[in-house]
C-alpha positions, 0 to 999 in steps of 0.5 A: 620898844621906844614909845613916847608915853606922852603921845598916848595920854589924854585927860577927860577934858580932851575933846574928841577931835584932840583924841583923834589927832593923837590917835592919828599921830600914834597910829594906834586905835587906843589912848590912855586916860589919866587924871591931873595927877598923871594916874591911869584912870581909863582908856579911849578907843576909836570904837568909843569915839564912833559910839559917841558920834552915834549918840550925836556927840560933836567933835568939840565934846570932851571925852568925859562920858565916853572913855572906859573906866576899867582898863587892863593893866599889868604891874610887872614886866612880861616876856615878849611872848606873854605880852603878845599872847595877852594882847591877842587873848584880851583883844586889846591893842595896848597894855600899860605897865603901871606901878602900885600908884597907877603911874604909867611906866611903859606902854606895850602895843601890838604895833611894836611887835611888827617894828623891825627893832623889836626882834633881834632876828630881822631876816627870813630866808625863803629857800624852796626847791632842790638848789640845782642852780647853786651846785656844787655849793648845795652838795655841801650845804642846804641852800638856807645854810650857804655861806654869805660873807663871814657867816652861814 
């Protein structure tokens, strides 16, 4: 889960344009807002930016008035399934892991669940049908378990 945290961080002084550029770089729709002491103070989503534009904001305006002050965060490591369940249940795209002083330690993102390095099993076998063309091998093994190289 090698996320470069700096790519996800902005301060309230960032302009809407700078935030959109960071979102484009990360491929995510949310950024984390920190203060000058690098403490987590909020989050900014692409929806927040759309709402700012609906209020006639300029791309040059800073995000001070538009970011959420209440951000969902966790204080301990979670298992992969707990992270994904929380992301889905809370309808959020990222979860920051913070220490007791609100310093960001790690960021969990929905995007990482689709990263090939996140899961140790990276192959799915689709084996439908009776296996008639693979006889006599399928007399001994189901198609999905046929030996391949040194493994089955």
